[in-house]
N, CA, C and O of each residue as an XYZ file, in Angstrom:
924
protein
N      95.099    -97.646     97.914
C      96.531    -97.421     98.143
C      96.800    -97.372     99.643
O      96.031    -96.760    100.384
N      97.844    -97.987    100.089
C      98.170    -97.999    101.504
C      98.503    -96.601    101.980
O      99.036    -95.785    101.228
N      98.181    -96.330    103.252
C      98.484    -95.031    103.826
C      99.961    -95.005    104.175
O     100.361    -95.602    105.175
N     100.781    -94.330    103.382
C     102.218    -94.289    103.597
C     102.596    -92.930    104.158
O     101.947    -91.925    103.871
N     103.652    -92.909    104.960
C     104.121    -91.661    105.532
C     105.065    -90.981    104.565
O     106.097    -91.546    104.203
N     104.724    -89.770    104.139
C     105.601    -89.005    103.271
C     105.759    -87.616    103.842
O     104.921    -87.154    104.617
N     106.847    -86.939    103.453
C     107.029    -85.551    103.842
C     105.989    -84.726    103.095
O     105.883    -84.833    101.874
N     105.229    -83.918    103.796
C     104.206    -83.123    103.132
C     104.707    -81.724    102.894
O     105.725    -81.317    103.454
N     103.982    -80.968    102.048
C     104.363    -79.584    101.804
C     103.799    -78.675    102.875
O     103.844    -77.454    102.724
N     103.265    -79.234    103.958
C     102.867    -78.486    105.137
C     103.243    -79.342    106.345
O     102.366    -79.888    107.015
N     104.555    -79.463    106.629
C     105.027    -80.423    107.618
C     104.470    -80.199    109.004
O     104.356    -81.146    109.782
N     104.119    -78.965    109.332
C     103.621    -78.675    110.658
C     102.158    -79.085    110.818
O     101.653    -79.138    111.940
N     101.484    -79.371    109.728
C     100.078    -79.738    109.775
C      99.943    -81.254    109.766
O     100.624    -81.942    109.005
N      99.058    -81.769    110.619
C      98.869    -83.206    110.709
C      98.378    -83.775    109.393
O      97.441    -83.250    108.793
N      99.019    -84.864    108.939
C      98.666    -85.453    107.652
C      97.204    -85.875    107.610
O      96.532    -85.693    106.594
N      96.708    -86.437    108.707
C      95.317    -86.890    108.725
C      94.356    -85.731    108.514
O      93.299    -85.902    107.908
N      94.718    -84.553    109.012
C      93.859    -83.381    108.826
C      93.874    -82.927    107.368
O      92.842    -82.533    106.825
N      95.048    -82.985    106.739
C      95.148    -82.629    105.321
C      94.285    -83.571    104.485
O      93.544    -83.130    103.606
N      94.386    -84.876    104.768
C      93.585    -85.856    104.034
C      92.098    -85.609    104.248
O      91.307    -85.720    103.311
N      91.720    -85.278    105.465
C      90.316    -85.017    105.791
C      89.796    -83.830    104.991
O      88.712    -83.893    104.410
N      90.571    -82.744    104.961
C      90.153    -81.539    104.237
C      90.017    -81.826    102.745
O      89.058    -81.383    102.113
N      90.964    -82.558    102.185
C      90.914    -82.845    100.745
C      89.744    -83.766    100.397
O      89.119    -83.607     99.349
N      89.452    -84.713    101.259
C      88.303    -85.579    101.003
C      86.993    -84.805    101.120
O      86.030    -85.091    100.408
N      86.961    -83.837    102.010
C      85.773    -82.983    102.122
C      85.590    -82.154    100.854
O      84.464    -81.946    100.401
N      86.691    -81.683    100.285
C      86.612    -80.942     99.024
C      86.085    -81.841     97.910
O      85.275    -81.413     97.088
N      86.550    -83.087     97.889
C      86.075    -84.033     96.884
C      84.583    -84.291     97.054
O      83.840    -84.333     96.074
N      84.146    -84.464     98.301
C      82.725    -84.699     98.564
C      81.887    -83.506     98.115
O      80.796    -83.679     97.571
N      82.403    -82.286     98.345
C      81.682    -81.081     97.931
C      81.567    -81.006     96.411
O      80.524    -80.624     95.881
N      82.629    -81.366     95.720
C      82.602    -81.374     94.255
C      81.571    -82.372     93.737
O      80.820    -82.077     92.807
N      81.542    -83.542     94.342
C      80.581    -84.559     93.916
C      79.152    -84.118     94.196
O      78.243    -84.394     93.412
N      78.958    -83.427     95.323
C      77.622    -82.933     95.659
C      77.142    -81.909     94.637
O      75.941    -81.764     94.407
N      78.098    -81.194     94.019
C      77.765    -80.212     92.981
C      77.611    -80.867     91.613
O      77.314    -80.197     90.624
N      77.817    -82.194     91.565
C      77.748    -82.892     90.279
C      78.997    -82.718     89.446
O      78.944    -82.836     88.222
N      80.131    -82.438     90.091
C      81.386    -82.189     89.384
C      82.465    -83.164     89.865
O      83.531    -82.746     90.318
N      82.184    -84.448     89.764
C      83.139    -85.465     90.189
C      84.359    -85.435     89.268
O      84.245    -85.768     88.088
N      85.548    -85.034     89.798
C      86.735    -84.909     88.929
C      87.208    -86.241     88.362
O      87.892    -86.266     87.338
N      86.858    -87.344     89.007
C      87.305    -88.644     88.523
C      86.450    -89.153     87.372
O      86.719    -90.222     86.826
N      85.424    -88.399     87.000
C      84.595    -88.773     85.858
C      84.904    -87.928     84.626
O      84.288    -88.097     83.574
N      85.874    -87.010     84.770
C      86.331    -86.242     83.610
C      87.158    -87.185     82.739
O      88.236    -87.621     83.144
N      86.666    -87.495     81.569
C      87.330    -88.519     80.758
C      88.100    -87.969     79.567
O      88.882    -88.699     78.957
N      87.901    -86.703     79.219
C      88.553    -86.205     78.004
C      88.883    -84.713     78.116
O      88.047    -83.898     78.506
N      90.127    -84.387     77.760
C      90.539    -82.992     77.624
C      91.560    -82.961     76.497
O      92.649    -83.519     76.628
N      91.219    -82.319     75.405
C      92.089    -82.301     74.224
C      93.223    -81.297     74.405
O      92.993    -80.091     74.499
N      94.441    -81.809     74.450
C      95.640    -80.979     74.615
C      96.196    -80.613     73.246
O      96.306    -81.465     72.364
N      96.546    -79.341     73.075
C      97.148    -78.902     71.809
C      98.663    -78.772     71.913
O      99.371    -78.941     70.921
N      99.158    -78.473     73.108
C     100.600    -78.269     73.288
C     101.031    -78.770     74.662
O     100.232    -78.845     75.596
N     102.311    -79.109     74.761
C     102.918    -79.425     76.050
C     103.741    -78.219     76.503
O     104.032    -77.314     75.721
N     104.106    -78.231     77.780
C     104.817    -77.092     78.361
C     106.077    -76.737     77.586
O     106.310    -75.568     77.276
N     106.891    -77.741     77.271
C     108.145    -77.462     76.575
C     107.911    -76.996     75.148
O     108.701    -76.220     74.611
N     106.818    -77.468     74.521
C     106.480    -76.997     73.170
C     106.291    -75.486     73.173
O     106.769    -74.782     72.283
N     105.586    -75.004     74.191
C     105.300    -73.568     74.280
C     106.591    -72.778     74.458
O     106.777    -71.738     73.827
N     107.474    -73.268     75.309
C     108.734    -72.559     75.542
C     109.637    -72.592     74.310
O     110.269    -71.592     73.969
N     109.691    -73.740     73.649
C     110.558    -73.873     72.476
C     110.060    -73.059     71.288
O     110.853    -72.624     70.454
N     108.747    -72.853     71.210
C     108.156    -72.145     70.064
C     107.417    -70.890     70.510
O     106.393    -70.518     69.937
N     107.954    -70.243     71.541
C     107.237    -69.117     72.140
C     106.967    -67.990     71.148
O     105.853    -67.468     71.097
N     107.966    -67.611     70.362
C     107.790    -66.489     69.429
C     106.645    -66.744     68.456
O     105.892    -65.828     68.124
N     106.516    -67.978     68.003
C     105.454    -68.313     67.049
C     104.098    -68.443     67.729
O     103.061    -68.195     67.113
N     104.108    -68.837     69.014
C     102.850    -69.097     69.712
C     102.339    -67.915     70.523
O     101.186    -67.921     70.956
N     103.171    -66.901     70.737
C     102.751    -65.769     71.566
C     101.459    -65.162     71.024
O     101.358    -64.828     69.844
N     100.478    -65.030     71.908
C      99.182    -64.483     71.523
C      98.199    -65.528     71.033
O      97.029    -65.220     70.806
N      98.659    -66.766     70.866
C      97.796    -67.840     70.374
C      97.084    -68.540     71.528
O      97.542    -68.520     72.670
N      95.953    -69.157     71.197
C      95.207    -69.943     72.176
C      95.793    -71.357     72.231
O      96.050    -71.970     71.195
N      96.000    -71.866     73.446
C      96.514    -73.218     73.621
C      95.688    -73.942     74.680
O      94.980    -73.327     75.477
N      95.801    -75.253     74.660
C      95.171    -76.094     75.677
C      96.256    -77.001     76.252
O      96.816    -77.842     75.547
N      96.542    -76.821     77.530
C      97.568    -77.615     78.198
C      96.948    -78.313     79.409
O      95.918    -77.884     79.929
N      97.584    -79.378     79.839
C      97.093    -80.111     81.009
C      98.274    -80.634     81.803
O      99.311    -80.979     81.236
N      98.114    -80.692     83.112
C      99.183    -81.201     83.950
C      98.848    -81.065     85.419
O      97.712    -80.778     85.798
N      99.863    -81.278     86.236
C      99.698    -81.256     87.690
C     100.115    -79.903     88.261
O     101.152    -79.359     87.879
N      99.313    -79.362     89.173
C      99.667    -78.119     89.850
C     100.784    -78.409     90.851
O     100.608    -79.202     91.776
N     101.935    -77.760     90.656
C     103.081    -78.006     91.523
C     103.307    -76.886     92.530
O     104.007    -77.075     93.524
N     102.717    -75.718     92.276
C     102.807    -74.609     93.226
C     101.711    -73.608     92.912
O     101.237    -73.531     91.779
N     101.304    -72.834     93.928
C     100.304    -71.779     93.753
C     100.746    -70.567     94.558
O     101.170    -70.677     95.708
N     100.633    -69.400     93.915
C     100.998    -68.156     94.582
C      99.890    -67.147     94.310
O      99.578    -66.862     93.154
N      99.300    -66.613     95.359
C      98.197    -65.680     95.198
C      98.599    -64.254     95.498
O      99.339    -63.993     96.447
N      98.104    -63.317     94.676
C      98.344    -61.888     94.892
C      97.021    -61.162     94.639
O      96.792    -60.619     93.558
N      96.153    -61.162     95.662
C      94.860    -60.508     95.495
C      93.981    -61.235     94.500
O      93.625    -62.396     94.702
N      93.630    -60.546     93.420
C      92.752    -61.122     92.407
C      93.525    -61.840     91.305
O      92.960    -62.215     90.277
N      94.824    -62.026     91.532
C      95.677    -62.704     90.548
C      96.360    -63.899     91.207
O      96.818    -63.816     92.347
N      96.422    -65.004     90.479
C      97.107    -66.200     90.978
C      98.119    -66.685     89.944
O      97.869    -66.635     88.739
N      99.255    -67.150     90.431
C     100.279    -67.757     89.585
C     100.442    -69.215     90.010
O     100.435    -69.523     91.201
N     100.587    -70.092     89.051
C     100.770    -71.520     89.337
C     101.847    -72.082     88.425
O     102.082    -71.573     87.330
N     102.490    -73.128     88.888
C     103.390    -73.900     88.032
C     102.669    -75.176     87.645
O     102.270    -75.961     88.505
N     102.504    -75.381     86.339
C     101.848    -76.576     85.811
C     102.911    -77.506     85.244
O     103.721    -77.091     84.416
N     102.913    -78.743     85.679
C     103.903    -79.720     85.211
C     103.227    -80.813     84.404
O     102.289    -81.461     84.870
N     103.722    -81.012     83.172
C     103.261    -82.140     82.365
C     104.460    -83.026     82.055
O     105.514    -82.869     82.672
N     104.324    -83.949     81.118
C     105.404    -84.903     80.863
C     106.649    -84.253     80.270
O     107.730    -84.842     80.306
N     106.509    -83.043     79.723
C     107.647    -82.395     79.069
C     108.385    -81.415     79.970
O     109.545    -81.096     79.712
N     107.730    -80.932     81.025
C     108.341    -79.926     81.880
C     107.293    -79.063     82.555
O     106.172    -79.507     82.806
N     107.671    -77.805     82.852
C     106.761    -76.908     83.569
C     106.519    -75.621     82.788
O     107.367    -75.154     82.029
N     105.335    -75.072     83.003
C     104.983    -73.773     82.438
C     104.189    -73.014     83.500
O     103.433    -73.617     84.262
N     104.360    -71.703     83.548
C     103.626    -70.904     84.523
C     102.223    -70.587     84.018
O     102.028    -70.289     82.839
N     101.247    -70.657     84.925
C      99.879    -70.246     84.625
C      99.601    -68.920     85.314
O     100.014    -68.689     86.450
N      98.894    -68.059     84.605
C      98.501    -66.755     85.144
C      96.980    -66.714     85.114
O      96.373    -66.751     84.044
N      96.370    -66.637     86.287
C      94.905    -66.619     86.373
C      94.456    -65.332     87.052
O      94.873    -65.026     88.169
N      93.603    -64.586     86.364
C      93.120    -63.309     86.885
C      91.600    -63.369     87.010
O      90.908    -63.815     86.094
N      91.095    -62.918     88.145
C      89.671    -63.051     88.442
C      88.788    -62.378     87.408
O      87.751    -62.925     87.033
N      89.184    -61.189     86.938
C      88.330    -60.459     85.996
C      88.504    -60.928     84.550
O      87.894    -60.367     83.640
N      89.334    -61.954     84.334
C      89.513    -62.509     82.990
C      88.927    -63.916     82.872
O      89.013    -64.552     81.821
N      88.333    -64.388     83.964
C      87.705    -65.703     83.983
C      86.284    -65.580     84.518
O      85.914    -64.568     85.114
N      85.500    -66.624     84.295
C      84.195    -66.686     84.935
C      84.417    -66.647     86.447
O      85.232    -67.408     86.970
N      83.706    -65.775     87.150
C      83.962    -65.566     88.577
C      83.786    -66.847     89.390
O      84.595    -67.153     90.266
N      82.733    -67.583     89.096
C      82.487    -68.829     89.833
C      83.597    -69.842     89.574
O      84.032    -70.547     90.484
N      84.046    -69.905     88.331
C      85.119    -70.836     87.984
C      86.426    -70.443     88.656
O      87.178    -71.303     89.114
N      86.697    -69.131     88.715
C      87.914    -68.657     89.372
C      87.880    -69.000     90.858
O      88.891    -69.418     91.421
N      86.726    -68.827     91.494
C      86.601    -69.137     92.920
C      86.799    -70.629     93.175
O      87.371    -71.013     94.196
N      86.335    -71.463     92.262
C      86.570    -72.901     92.399
C      88.059    -73.210     92.259
O      88.619    -74.014     93.004
N      88.681    -72.551     91.286
C      90.110    -72.760     91.053
C      90.930    -72.402     92.294
O      91.918    -73.073     92.593
N      90.539    -71.367     93.008
C      91.267    -70.942     94.206
C      91.287    -72.039     95.273
O      92.160    -72.051     96.140
N      90.322    -72.957     95.203
C      90.240    -74.034     96.190
C      91.030    -75.274     95.771
O      91.167    -76.219     96.548
N      91.545    -75.268     94.555
C      92.311    -76.425     94.100
C      93.603    -76.542     94.907
O      94.144    -75.544     95.384
N      94.083    -77.766     95.051
C      95.274    -78.029     95.857
C      96.479    -78.358     94.985
O      96.343    -78.785     93.838
N      97.654    -78.151     95.556
C      98.877    -78.589     94.891
C      98.804    -80.107     94.733
O      98.502    -80.823     95.688
N      99.080    -80.586     93.539
C      98.958    -82.003     93.242
C      97.763    -82.313     92.371
O      97.731    -83.354     91.714
N      96.764    -81.418     92.352
C      95.596    -81.624     91.492
C      96.011    -81.558     90.022
O      96.943    -80.840     89.663
N      95.314    -82.312     89.185
C      95.570    -82.289     87.746
C      94.479    -81.468     87.073
O      93.290    -81.707     87.283
N      94.893    -80.499     86.263
C      93.943    -79.586     85.631
C      94.203    -79.472     84.135
O      95.303    -79.742     83.653
N      93.169    -79.068     83.418
C      93.292    -78.723     82.013
C      93.065    -77.228     81.881
O      92.142    -76.686     82.490
N      93.887    -76.558     81.100
C      93.836    -75.095     81.004
C      93.698    -74.656     79.556
O      94.432    -75.109     78.678
N      92.749    -73.771     79.327
C      92.605    -73.117     78.029
C      92.997    -71.662     78.218
O      92.483    -70.991     79.113
N      93.908    -71.166     77.381
C      94.342    -69.796     77.557
C      95.270    -69.314     76.460
O      95.481    -69.988     75.451
N      95.818    -68.130     76.683
C      96.645    -67.443     75.689
C      98.102    -67.426     76.129
O      98.406    -67.177     77.296
N      98.986    -67.690     75.197
C     100.421    -67.660     75.474
C     100.888    -66.208     75.539
O     100.612    -65.419     74.636
N     101.595    -65.862     76.610
C     102.114    -64.493     76.731
C     103.318    -64.496     77.658
O     103.661    -65.522     78.246
N     103.952    -63.342     77.781
C     105.100    -63.187     78.665
C     104.749    -62.159     79.734
O     104.235    -61.088     79.415
N     105.021    -62.472     80.989
C     104.704    -61.550     82.075
C     105.664    -60.359     82.060
O     106.628    -60.336     81.295
N     105.389    -59.378     82.910
C     106.255    -58.203     82.995
C     107.669    -58.574     83.428
O     108.626    -57.866     83.116
N     107.793    -59.670     84.136
C     109.115    -60.127     84.565
C     109.782    -61.024     83.525
O     110.884    -61.529     83.738
N     109.100    -61.213     82.402
C     109.685    -61.976     81.309
C     109.438    -63.466     81.346
O     110.052    -64.210     80.581
N     108.544    -63.926     82.228
C     108.270    -65.359     82.344
C     107.281    -65.813     81.279
O     106.192    -65.253     81.159
N     107.662    -66.834     80.502
C     106.743    -67.409     79.522
C     105.588    -68.070     80.267
O     105.809    -68.892     81.156
N     104.363    -67.714     79.908
C     103.210    -68.154     80.682
C     102.002    -68.398     79.795
O     101.995    -68.076     78.607
N     100.974    -68.982     80.416
C      99.675    -69.136     79.772
C      98.664    -68.345     80.590
O      98.488    -68.597     81.782
N      97.996    -67.384     79.943
C      96.972    -66.584     80.605
C      95.667    -67.386     80.568
O      95.031    -67.505     79.521
N      95.282    -67.929     81.715
C      94.150    -68.849     81.767
C      92.815    -68.148     81.534
O      92.536    -67.098     82.113
N      92.006    -68.749     80.680
C      90.632    -68.293     80.467
C      89.630    -69.296     81.028
O      88.519    -68.934     81.413
N      90.041    -70.559     81.067
C      89.205    -71.606     81.636
C      90.105    -72.682     82.228
O      91.073    -73.109     81.598
N      89.779    -73.118     83.443
C      90.556    -74.154     84.120
C      89.608    -75.268     84.543
O      88.644    -75.033     85.271
N      89.889    -76.479     84.081
C      89.043    -77.634     84.370
C      89.783    -78.601     85.282
O      90.909    -79.002     84.989
N      89.152    -78.971     86.385
C      89.748    -79.960     87.281
C      89.565    -81.347     86.676
O      88.438    -81.803     86.484
N      90.676    -82.015     86.378
C      90.630    -83.326     85.734
C      90.794    -84.474     86.722
O      90.291    -85.574     86.490
N      91.493    -84.224     87.819
C      91.663    -85.255     88.840
C      92.051    -84.596     90.156
O      92.869    -83.676     90.179
N      91.468    -85.062     91.240
C      91.721    -84.493     92.566
C      92.802    -85.276     93.297
O      92.722    -86.499     93.411
N      93.805    -84.571     93.790
C      94.861    -85.206     94.569
C      94.432    -85.249     96.032
O      94.195    -84.208     96.645
N      94.335    -86.447     96.583
C      93.901    -86.588     97.971
C      95.071    -86.636     98.944
O      94.877    -86.490    100.151
N      96.268    -86.839     98.442
C      97.454    -86.857     99.297
C      98.369    -85.700     98.915
O      98.529    -85.408     97.730
N      98.970    -85.038     99.903
C      99.862    -83.915     99.605
C     101.188    -84.391     99.037
O     101.647    -85.494     99.336
N     101.795    -83.546     98.214
C     103.131    -83.842     97.698
C     104.169    -83.522     98.764
O     103.871    -82.787     99.706
N     105.384    -84.058     98.641
C     106.443    -83.735     99.595
C     106.714    -82.239     99.662
O     106.430    -81.496     98.723
N     107.264    -81.819    100.778
C     107.542    -80.410    101.032
C     108.408    -79.818     99.923
O     109.344    -80.458     99.444
N     108.088    -78.605     99.525
C     108.635    -77.970     98.318
C     110.156    -77.942     98.267
O     110.743    -78.312     97.250
N     110.806    -77.512     99.345
C     112.241    -77.249     99.263
C     113.101    -78.483     99.545
O     114.200    -78.607     99.004
N     112.605    -79.403    100.394
C     113.404    -80.578    100.719
C     113.073    -81.766     99.833
O     113.898    -82.661     99.644
N     111.860    -81.769     99.291
C     111.475    -82.824     98.365
C     111.463    -84.191     99.035
O     111.312    -84.300    100.252
N     111.623    -85.220     98.231
C     111.648    -86.599     98.729
C     113.108    -87.033     98.734
O     113.604    -87.583     97.751
N     113.794    -86.782     99.849
C     115.241    -86.989     99.906
C     115.624    -88.329    100.518
O     116.724    -88.821    100.266
N     114.752    -88.928    101.311
C     115.048    -90.210    101.926
C     115.124    -91.297    100.856
O     114.169    -91.517    100.112
N     116.276    -91.973    100.789
C     116.505    -92.937     99.704
C     115.513    -94.087     99.752
O     114.999    -94.504     98.714
N     115.239    -94.600    100.935
C     114.297    -95.712    101.061
C     112.896    -95.282    100.638
O     112.185    -96.026     99.963
N     112.503    -94.063    101.047
C     111.177    -93.563    100.669
C     111.076    -93.392     99.160
O     110.021    -93.642     98.577
N     112.163    -92.969     98.522
C     112.154    -92.797     97.067
C     111.938    -94.131     96.362
O     111.247    -94.195     95.345
N     112.529    -95.199     96.904
C     112.349    -96.521     96.304
C     110.938    -97.048     96.545
O     110.333    -97.640     95.652
N     110.414    -96.835     97.751
C     109.090    -97.352     98.087
C     107.979    -96.555     97.407
O     106.926    -97.102     97.081
N     108.216    -95.269     97.197
C     107.201    -94.386     96.618
C     107.733    -93.802     95.311
O     107.842    -92.586     95.151
N     108.055    -94.684     94.399
C     108.658    -94.241     93.144
C     107.736    -93.303     92.380
O     108.208    -92.407     91.680
N     106.428    -93.498     92.508
C     105.472    -92.625     91.828
C     105.612    -91.182     92.296
O     105.444    -90.255     91.504
N     105.921    -90.981     93.591
C     106.134    -89.628     94.110
C     107.486    -89.105     93.641
O     107.610    -87.944     93.250
N     108.488    -89.960     93.684
C     109.835    -89.583     93.247
C     109.824    -89.057     91.816
O     110.495    -88.070     91.514
N     109.063    -89.711     90.930
C     109.020    -89.302     89.526
C     108.300    -87.970     89.343
O     108.576    -87.245     88.388
N     107.381    -87.641     90.247
C     106.694    -86.348     90.184
C     107.609    -85.229     90.661
O     107.658    -84.156     90.060
N     108.332    -85.486     91.745
C     109.093    -84.444     92.429
C     110.491    -84.233     91.862
O     110.949    -83.095     91.760
N     111.173    -85.311     91.491
C     112.582    -85.219     91.104
C     112.773    -85.370     89.596
O     112.683    -86.482     89.076
N     113.034    -84.277     88.888
C     113.237    -84.337     87.434
C     114.369    -85.272     87.027
O     114.295    -85.914     85.979
N     115.421    -85.355     87.851
C     116.563    -86.199     87.504
C     116.170    -87.675     87.512
O     116.599    -88.442     86.650
N     115.357    -88.065     88.484
C     114.890    -89.456     88.529
C     114.055    -89.771     87.299
O     114.208    -90.825     86.681
N     113.173    -88.845     86.952
C     112.325    -89.051     85.775
C     113.175    -89.166     84.515
O     112.917    -90.014     83.661
N     114.191    -88.309     84.402
C     115.065    -88.326     83.226
C     115.793    -89.668     83.124
O     115.917    -90.225     82.033
N     116.274    -90.188     84.257
C     116.970    -91.478     84.245
C     116.061    -92.598     83.757
O     116.488    -93.462     82.992
N     114.815    -92.583     84.198
C     113.873    -93.616     83.769
C     113.519    -93.461     82.293
O     113.329    -94.453     81.589
N     113.429    -92.217     81.827
C     113.142    -91.993     80.404
C     114.273    -92.533     79.538
O     114.027    -93.174     78.516
N     115.526    -92.273     79.951
C     116.687    -92.770     79.202
C     116.686    -94.299     79.185
O     116.890    -94.917     78.140
N     116.457    -94.893     80.338
C     116.436    -96.358     80.415
C     115.317    -96.933     79.548
O     115.522    -97.915     78.834
N     114.135    -96.319     79.614
C     112.995    -96.811     78.840
C     113.289    -96.777     77.345
O     112.981    -97.724     76.622
N     113.893    -95.670     76.882
C     114.213    -95.550     75.461
C     115.293    -96.549     75.050
O     115.239    -97.119     73.960
N     116.278    -96.757     75.935
C     117.342    -97.716     75.629
C     116.783    -99.136     75.511
O     117.109    -99.863     74.573
N     115.935    -99.524     76.474
C     115.348   -100.871     76.448
C     114.475   -101.048     75.208
O     114.497   -102.104     74.576
N     113.699   -100.002     74.858
C     112.840   -100.083     73.670
C     113.680   -100.238     72.402
O     113.346   -101.027     71.518
N     114.788    -99.468     72.324
C     115.673    -99.568     71.155
C     116.302   -100.955     71.075
O     116.346   -101.564     70.005
N     116.791   -101.455     72.223
C     117.428   -102.771     72.251
C     116.432   -103.857     71.833
O     116.778   -104.776     71.091
N     115.193   -103.739     72.318
C     114.171   -104.732     71.969
C     113.887   -104.703     70.463
O     113.783   -105.750     69.824
N     113.763   -103.488     69.900
C     113.508   -103.380     68.451
C     114.666   -103.956     67.644
O     114.454   -104.650     66.649
N     115.892   -103.665     68.079
C     117.066   -104.144     67.345
C     117.142   -105.670     67.366
O     117.321   -106.298     66.322
N     117.007   -106.261     68.539
C     117.088   -107.717     68.639
C     115.955   -108.385     67.863
O     116.147   -109.442     67.263
N     114.778   -107.766     67.878
C     113.655   -108.308     67.111
C     113.945   -108.252     65.611
O     113.569   -109.153     64.861
N     114.624   -107.173     65.183
C     114.892   -106.995     63.748
C     115.882   -108.015     63.198
O     115.910   -108.265     61.994
N     116.694   -108.605     64.073
C     117.668   -109.595     63.594
C     117.266   -111.017     63.986
O     118.086   -111.935     63.963
N     115.995   -111.183     64.345
C     115.464   -112.528     64.506
C     115.401   -113.107     65.898
O     115.025   -114.267     66.066
N     115.764   -112.324     66.909
C     115.672   -112.854     68.264
C     114.220   -112.875     68.733
O     113.405   -112.062     68.299
N     113.910   -113.807     69.618
C     112.569   -113.909     70.185
C     112.634   -113.600     71.683
O     113.492   -114.123     72.393
N     111.734   -112.759     72.151
C     111.691   -112.418     73.570
C     110.860   -113.458     74.310
O     109.745   -113.782     73.902
N     111.416   -113.980     75.408
C     110.732   -115.000     76.207
C     110.603   -114.506     77.644
O     111.593   -114.110     78.259
N     109.396   -114.529     78.174
C     109.157   -114.133     79.556
C     109.464   -115.308     80.483
O     109.024   -116.430     80.236
N     110.213   -115.049     81.539
C     110.468   -116.068     82.563
C     110.092   -115.492     83.922
O     110.257   -114.291     84.135
N     109.596   -116.301     84.841
C     109.151   -115.779     86.141
C     110.316   -115.269     86.978
O     111.406   -115.840     86.960
N     110.072   -114.189     87.708
C     111.088   -113.660     88.616
C     111.259   -114.602     89.797
O     112.378   -114.839     90.252
N     110.145   -115.142     90.294
C     110.179   -116.094     91.402
C     109.707   -117.455     90.911
O     108.741   -117.552     90.155
N     110.390   -118.494     91.344
C     110.062   -119.852     90.905
C     110.111   -120.802     92.103
O     110.887   -120.580     93.033
N     109.297   -121.848     92.091
C     109.351   -122.818     93.202
C     110.585   -123.714     93.145
O     110.848   -124.476     94.075
N     111.340   -123.618     92.049
C     112.531   -124.455     91.878
C     113.754   -123.568     91.670
O     113.739   -122.679     90.819
N     114.808   -123.805     92.441
C     116.053   -123.052     92.270
C     116.764   -123.551     91.024
O     116.829   -124.756     90.781
N     117.295   -122.632     90.239
C     117.982   -123.049     89.027
C     119.001   -122.025     88.602
O     119.053   -120.927     89.156
N     119.823   -122.377     87.612
C     120.778   -121.425     87.076
C     122.129   -121.523     87.740
O     122.743   -122.591     87.750
N     122.602   -120.424     88.295
C     123.961   -120.329     88.820
C     124.161   -121.224     90.041
O     123.208   -121.705     90.654
N     125.453   -121.430     90.374
C     125.802   -122.250     91.530
C     125.756   -121.469     92.833
O     125.862   -122.048     93.914
N     125.598   -120.152     92.730
C     125.553   -119.322     93.931
C     124.312   -119.653     94.758
O     123.319   -120.156     94.234
N     124.384   -119.365     96.055
C     123.251   -119.625     96.933
C     122.065   -118.768     96.497
O     122.205   -117.549     96.401
N     120.903   -119.364     96.231
C     119.764   -118.596     95.709
C     119.094   -117.751     96.786
O     119.159   -118.049     97.979
N     118.458   -116.703     96.325
C     117.646   -115.884     97.228
C     116.322   -116.603     97.464
O     115.648   -116.996     96.512
N     115.947   -116.775     98.738
C     114.726   -117.508     99.079
C     113.748   -116.577     99.782
O     114.134   -115.797    100.653
N     112.500   -116.665     99.402
C     111.437   -115.939    100.096
C     110.259   -116.886    100.265
O     110.247   -117.981     99.701
N     109.275   -116.465    101.039
C     108.126   -117.344    101.298
C     106.852   -116.703    100.773
O     106.581   -115.533    101.042
N     106.078   -117.465    100.031
C     104.791   -117.013     99.499
C     103.720   -117.397    100.521
O     103.384   -118.571    100.676
N     103.192   -116.388    101.215
C     102.269   -116.664    102.317
C     100.975   -117.321    101.852
O     100.491   -118.258    102.487
N     100.412   -116.836    100.748
C      99.132   -117.372    100.282
C      99.250   -118.835     99.865
O      98.404   -119.661    100.208
N     100.321   -119.145     99.115
C     100.527   -120.524     98.660
C     101.236   -121.386     99.706
O     101.262   -122.613     99.605
N     101.813   -120.716    100.717
C     102.552   -121.394    101.786
C     103.677   -122.273    101.226
O     103.831   -123.435    101.599
N     104.463   -121.668    100.308
C     105.612   -122.380     99.742
C     106.801   -121.431     99.657
O     106.636   -120.214     99.572
N     108.001   -122.003     99.682
C     109.211   -121.209     99.477
C     109.399   -120.956     97.983
O     109.135   -121.826     97.153
N     109.861   -119.748     97.658
C     110.100   -119.374     96.266
C     111.552   -118.937     96.128
O     112.159   -118.442     97.077
N     112.105   -119.130     94.912
C     113.495   -118.781     94.636
C     113.555   -117.739     93.523
O     112.833   -117.827     92.530
N     114.427   -116.755     93.711
C     114.593   -115.743     92.666
C     115.415   -116.324     91.529
O     116.397   -117.031     91.755
N     115.002   -116.019     90.298
C     115.696   -116.585     89.131
C     117.135   -116.094     89.057
O     117.869   -116.467     88.142
């Protein structure tokens, strides 16, 4: 992936230093025989929104959730995290004396953006927050690039278009718009197929201008050294 400039969640810290530290963490994990990119399976029983929607029935039950760490807050021997999956967010509660000590210490080194799998119990904190009390946390994938800064997010319009993958992680509204569009296109495709239409793929760029009388958009294909026209 190209090295792109994004707003980090530690704007005062040099991006190259953040990348260096995260790569060192990855190297240390691999040296321990715990390469996160080789974790191939984690069985999920519930998604974040499932737990919130069915909290009364699930309270006290064991669940397995997985997602991206979006924030971490430490208070001595207790840590709180926000875990985001495809359905939404749920708070994680991790306590040192309720987990394997070595595993808890490893978890403390995880970064925002890392993807983890969590086994734990559904409960409500003293402040009333629906949460999962973690008993085991597995690192499923290591994030080598920091996410945009927490409060300002990815606000630059051009950056949002160029880094759509970041936009979909950070901005729930963008993700919702794409979900609506995806469902609409899928429904339209099923409907047209059901009444006998056939879907035909046509190239976005063609060596021959065709179609409307308007002046075509022209670009140059460097490898083929030819001009191309947008359909």
